[in-house]
C-alpha positions as CSV (number, residue, x, y, z in Angstrom):
1,M,-17.3,166.6,-33.1
2,L,-17.8,163.9,-35.8
3,R,-14.1,164.1,-36.8
4,L,-13.0,163.7,-33.1
5,V,-15.1,160.5,-32.8
6,V,-13.6,159.1,-36.0
7,V,-10.1,159.8,-34.8
8,A,-11.0,158.1,-31.5
9,V,-12.1,154.9,-33.4
10,L,-8.9,154.9,-35.4
11,I,-6.7,155.2,-32.3
12,L,-8.6,152.5,-30.4
13,L,-8.8,149.8,-33.2
14,P,-5.0,149.1,-33.5
15,V,-4.7,148.5,-29.8
16,L,-7.8,146.4,-29.6
17,I,-7.5,144.3,-32.7
18,F,-3.9,144.0,-33.7
19,P,-1.6,142.2,-31.2
20,P,2.2,142.3,-31.7
21,A,3.9,139.7,-33.8
22,N,5.2,136.5,-32.2
23,A,8.4,136.8,-30.2
24,D,11.4,134.4,-30.1
25,Y,10.2,133.0,-26.8
26,N,6.5,132.6,-27.1
27,V,4.3,131.2,-24.4
28,Q,0.6,130.6,-25.1
29,L,-2.2,129.3,-22.7
30,H,-4.6,126.9,-24.3
31,G,-7.2,125.6,-21.9
32,D,-5.0,124.5,-18.9
33,T,-1.8,123.9,-20.9
34,F,1.0,126.3,-21.7
35,T,2.6,125.8,-25.1
36,V,6.1,127.1,-25.4
37,T,8.1,127.9,-28.6
38,W,11.7,129.0,-28.0
39,R,13.8,130.1,-30.9
40,M,17.3,131.6,-30.8
41,R,20.1,132.6,-33.2
42,A,23.4,133.0,-31.5
43,V,26.1,134.9,-33.6
44,Q,29.8,135.3,-33.1
45,N,32.8,136.9,-35.0
46,M,35.6,136.0,-32.6
47,T,37.1,133.7,-35.2
48,D,38.3,136.9,-36.9
49,L,41.1,136.9,-34.4
50,P,44.6,136.2,-35.8
51,D,44.6,132.8,-34.0
52,P,41.1,131.2,-34.8
53,V,39.2,129.9,-31.8
54,T,36.1,127.7,-31.4
55,V,33.3,129.6,-29.9
56,F,30.2,127.6,-31.0
57,P,30.1,123.9,-31.8
58,P,30.4,123.7,-35.7
59,N,28.5,121.8,-38.3
60,L,25.5,120.9,-36.2
61,N,22.3,119.8,-38.1
62,Y,20.2,117.7,-35.8
63,S,16.6,117.1,-34.8
64,L,17.1,115.5,-31.4
65,T,15.8,112.0,-30.7
66,G,16.3,109.2,-28.2
67,G,18.6,109.8,-25.3
68,D,19.7,113.3,-26.5
69,L,16.1,114.5,-26.5
70,S,15.3,112.8,-23.1
71,Q,18.3,114.7,-21.7
72,F,17.0,118.0,-23.0
73,S,13.5,117.3,-21.7
74,S,14.7,116.3,-18.3
75,A,16.7,119.5,-18.1
76,I,13.6,121.6,-18.8
77,Q,11.5,119.8,-16.2
78,T,14.3,120.0,-13.6
79,S,14.6,123.8,-14.0
80,L,10.8,124.3,-14.0
81,Q,10.3,122.2,-10.9
82,Q,12.7,124.5,-9.0
83,K,9.9,127.1,-9.4
84,E,7.0,124.8,-8.9
85,S,7.5,121.2,-7.8
86,G,4.3,119.9,-9.5
87,I,5.1,121.2,-13.0
88,T,5.6,118.6,-15.8
89,V,6.5,118.9,-19.4
90,S,5.5,117.0,-22.5
91,D,5.8,117.0,-26.3
92,V,9.4,118.2,-26.3
93,S,11.3,118.8,-29.5
94,L,14.6,120.5,-30.3
95,Q,16.3,121.3,-33.6
96,L,20.0,122.5,-33.7
97,S,22.1,123.8,-36.6
98,S,25.4,125.7,-36.9
99,N,27.9,126.6,-39.6
100,S,31.6,126.2,-39.7
101,I,34.3,128.8,-40.3
102,N,36.9,128.4,-43.0
103,A,40.4,129.9,-43.0
104,T,39.7,132.4,-45.8
105,C,36.3,134.0,-44.6
106,V,36.3,137.8,-44.3
107,P,34.5,138.7,-42.1
108,C,34.1,135.4,-40.2
109,V,30.7,135.1,-38.7
110,Q,29.3,131.9,-37.2
111,T,25.7,131.2,-36.2
112,L,24.2,128.7,-33.8
113,N,20.5,128.2,-34.3
114,A,18.1,126.4,-31.9
115,T,14.3,125.9,-32.0
116,A,12.7,124.1,-29.0
117,A,9.0,123.4,-28.4
118,F,7.2,121.8,-25.4
119,Q,4.1,122.0,-23.3
120,V,4.0,122.9,-19.6
121,H,1.4,121.5,-17.2
122,E,1.1,123.4,-13.9
123,P,-1.4,122.2,-11.3
124,P,-2.9,125.5,-10.0
125,P,-4.7,126.1,-6.8
126,T,-8.4,126.9,-7.7
127,R,-11.1,128.8,-5.8
128,F,-14.6,129.3,-7.1
129,G,-13.6,128.1,-10.5
130,V,-10.7,130.6,-10.8
131,A,-7.2,129.0,-11.2
132,Q,-4.0,130.8,-10.1
133,Y,-0.9,130.1,-12.1
134,D,2.6,131.2,-10.8
135,M,4.2,132.5,-14.0
136,S,7.7,133.0,-12.6
137,W,8.7,129.8,-14.3
138,M,8.9,131.7,-17.7
139,A,12.3,133.0,-16.5
140,L,13.6,129.6,-17.5
141,R,17.4,128.8,-17.5
142,L,19.0,125.4,-18.3
143,D,22.3,124.9,-16.5
144,E,22.9,121.2,-17.5
145,D,25.7,120.0,-19.7
146,L,23.6,119.0,-22.7
147,T,24.9,117.1,-25.7
148,V,23.9,115.9,-29.2
149,A,26.0,113.2,-30.8
150,N,28.5,113.7,-28.0
151,T,28.9,117.4,-28.7
152,Q,28.2,120.0,-26.0
153,Y,25.8,122.8,-27.1
154,N,24.3,124.4,-23.9
155,R,27.2,125.4,-21.6
156,L,28.8,127.7,-24.1
157,G,30.8,129.6,-21.5
158,Q,32.4,126.6,-19.8
159,D,32.9,124.4,-22.9
160,Y,34.0,127.1,-25.4
161,L,34.2,130.7,-24.4
162,L,36.6,130.3,-21.5
163,T,39.2,129.3,-24.0
164,A,38.0,131.6,-26.7
165,V,38.4,134.8,-24.6
166,L,42.1,134.1,-23.7
167,P,43.4,136.4,-26.4
168,F,41.4,139.2,-24.7
169,V,42.5,138.2,-21.2
170,D,46.2,138.3,-22.4
171,F,45.7,141.7,-24.1
172,V,48.2,144.3,-22.9
173,A,47.0,147.9,-23.0
174,T,49.2,150.7,-24.3
175,S,48.7,154.5,-24.5
176,D,47.3,154.0,-28.0
177,H,45.5,150.6,-27.7
178,T,42.9,149.9,-25.1
179,Q,40.2,147.2,-24.5
180,L,36.9,146.8,-22.8
181,M,35.3,143.4,-22.0
182,Q,31.6,143.1,-21.1
183,V,29.1,140.3,-20.3
184,N,25.5,141.3,-20.7
185,R,26.6,144.9,-20.7
186,Q,28.5,144.6,-17.4
187,T,32.2,145.3,-17.5
188,I,34.4,142.4,-16.5
189,L,38.1,142.5,-15.5
190,K,40.9,140.1,-16.2
191,I,40.9,139.1,-12.5
192,G,37.8,137.0,-11.6
193,Y,36.3,136.7,-15.1
194,Q,36.2,132.9,-15.1
195,P,32.9,132.3,-13.2
196,I,31.1,135.0,-15.2
197,I,32.2,133.6,-18.5
198,A,31.6,130.0,-17.4
199,G,28.0,130.9,-16.4
200,I,27.0,131.6,-20.0
201,V,24.5,129.1,-21.4
202,L,22.5,128.9,-24.6
203,F,19.1,128.4,-23.0
204,D,18.7,131.4,-20.7
205,M,15.6,133.5,-20.0
206,S,16.5,134.5,-16.5
207,A,16.6,138.1,-17.4
208,L,12.8,138.2,-17.4
209,T,12.6,139.8,-13.9
210,T,9.7,142.2,-14.5
211,P,6.4,140.7,-13.2
212,L,3.9,139.6,-16.0
213,E,1.4,142.3,-14.9
214,D,4.0,145.0,-15.9
215,W,4.7,143.6,-19.4
216,R,3.3,145.7,-22.3
217,H,-0.3,144.5,-22.8
218,S,-2.5,144.5,-25.9
219,M,-5.8,142.8,-26.7
220,S,-7.7,141.4,-29.7
221,L,-11.3,140.3,-30.0
222,D,-10.5,136.9,-28.7
223,S,-7.1,137.0,-26.9
224,Q,-4.6,139.2,-25.2
225,T,-0.8,139.4,-25.3
226,W,1.9,140.6,-22.9
227,T,5.3,141.5,-24.3
228,S,8.3,141.5,-21.9
229,P,10.4,144.7,-21.6
230,Q,13.5,142.5,-21.2
231,N,15.2,140.0,-23.5
232,G,16.7,136.7,-22.7
233,G,19.9,135.3,-24.2
234,F,23.5,136.2,-23.5
235,N,26.0,138.8,-24.7
236,F,29.8,138.9,-24.6
237,T,31.8,141.8,-26.2
238,A,35.5,142.8,-26.4
239,T,35.9,146.3,-27.8
240,Q,39.5,147.3,-28.8
241,H,40.1,151.0,-29.3
242,F,42.9,152.5,-31.4
243,L,43.1,156.1,-30.1
244,S,45.6,157.5,-32.7
245,E,43.3,156.2,-35.5
246,N,40.1,157.1,-33.7
247,S,38.8,153.6,-34.6
248,Q,37.7,150.4,-32.8
249,I,37.2,146.7,-33.4
250,L,34.3,144.9,-31.8
251,Y,34.4,141.2,-31.1
252,F,31.2,139.6,-29.9
253,A,29.3,136.4,-29.2
254,G,25.7,136.4,-28.2
255,A,21.9,135.9,-28.8
256,T,19.0,138.2,-28.1
257,V,15.7,136.5,-27.4
258,S,12.5,138.5,-27.1
259,A,9.6,137.2,-25.0
260,Q,5.8,137.2,-25.2
261,F,2.9,135.6,-23.5
262,S,-0.6,135.1,-24.8
263,A,-3.9,134.0,-23.1
264,P,-7.6,134.1,-23.7
265,L,-9.7,137.0,-22.4
266,N,-10.7,135.0,-19.3
267,A,-7.2,135.6,-17.8
268,V,-6.0,138.5,-15.6
269,A,-2.4,139.1,-14.5
270,K,-1.6,140.4,-11.1
271,G,2.1,140.6,-10.3
272,N,3.5,137.2,-11.5
273,T,0.2,135.4,-10.9
274,L,-2.2,134.6,-13.7
275,F,-5.8,134.3,-12.7
276,V,-7.9,132.2,-15.2
277,D,-11.7,131.9,-14.9
278,F,-13.0,128.4,-15.8
279,T,-16.6,129.0,-14.6
280,G,-18.1,129.0,-18.0
281,G,-16.8,132.1,-19.8
282,V,-17.9,134.8,-17.5
283,W,-14.9,136.9,-18.2
284,D,-15.2,136.3,-21.9
285,Q,-18.8,137.6,-21.8
286,I,-17.8,140.6,-19.8
287,S,-14.9,141.4,-22.2
288,L,-17.2,141.0,-25.2
289,V,-19.9,143.2,-23.6
290,T,-17.2,145.8,-22.8
291,I,-16.0,145.8,-26.4
292,L,-19.5,146.0,-27.8
293,A,-20.5,148.7,-25.3
294,S,-17.5,150.8,-26.4
295,I,-18.4,150.4,-30.0
296,G,-22.1,151.2,-29.1
297,V,-21.1,154.4,-27.3
298,L,-19.0,155.6,-30.3
299,A,-21.8,154.7,-32.7
300,T,-24.4,156.5,-30.5
301,T,-22.1,159.6,-30.3
302,V,-21.9,159.7,-34.0
303,I,-25.7,159.4,-34.4
304,V,-26.3,162.1,-31.8
305,D,-23.8,164.4,-33.3
306,R,-25.3,164.0,-36.8
307,R,-28.8,164.7,-35.4
308,L,-27.6,167.8,-33.4
309,T,-25.7,169.0,-36.5
310,G,-28.8,168.6,-38.6
311,R,-31.0,170.4,-36.2
312,Y,-28.5,173.2,-35.8
313,G,-28.4,173.6,-39.6
314,Q,-32.2,173.7,-39.9
315,K,-32.3,176.4,-37.2
316,R,-29.8,178.5,-39.1
317,R,-31.7,178.2,-42.3
318,R,-35.0,179.2,-40.6
319,S,-33.4,182.2,-38.9
320,K,-32.1,183.4,-42.2
321,S,-35.5,183.1,-43.9
């Protein structure tokens, strides 16, 4: 029995104490403010084509300021207010960097890196000291034509990929050489591909369609974390198959962005609504009592087990004597 109790403690502690590491898209609730950190690393190898094409804007190295930063901040607020008209943003920052591709690189891989940070203020309806936040805004997507130093960086599909995919659109299949094009793992055809490609943007978390309540949940002693089963970002691939050689070449451009939300123990998720108790830490106290009670039950079980084991051992020794 003692071994079973120890095993139970070892199983419970990682779930209780060790939350998962931070995601690329990380939203944290501090008081009544949501702090967002949004990192992405887009990668492409389509410049490996015989005729090089521009897929991402090259040679970026900017920390946005002035009008460029105001444009980005306005795009975030416009998108958020489509979900909740009262939402505002503050403390916005954005860093962008990318490399260039030279004519002799093998293989040719280009990256476009972005790190954004901002705070979200959502005026929630409140009853009996419990605020209700609509968290559907986390599925954030920016559709605006954003620029830094007169260079477009957000509408990658419209500004770059529509031209970059032309070699694949012009591809002629043979009995030995075939091709498959996909956007976000959905097959696209040469007819009608333009609006699908044009819709690709750098800042896109619209794939977060699962309600917050159904995200993977973990807890520590002072906070809790929800991890999304879906990733944001975008993905274009063109796979060319050579049947006689039983080989293939994969061309790609994309970014995968994991998502996570963290809040204190006084928050509860139901559907896409987050209920936060501001009445003075009632939920914090209940959570702490629950944790202590669980530890107390385990400790009591260990003590009782030791006492019973001791008494049983004494009875056996007496019966032998």
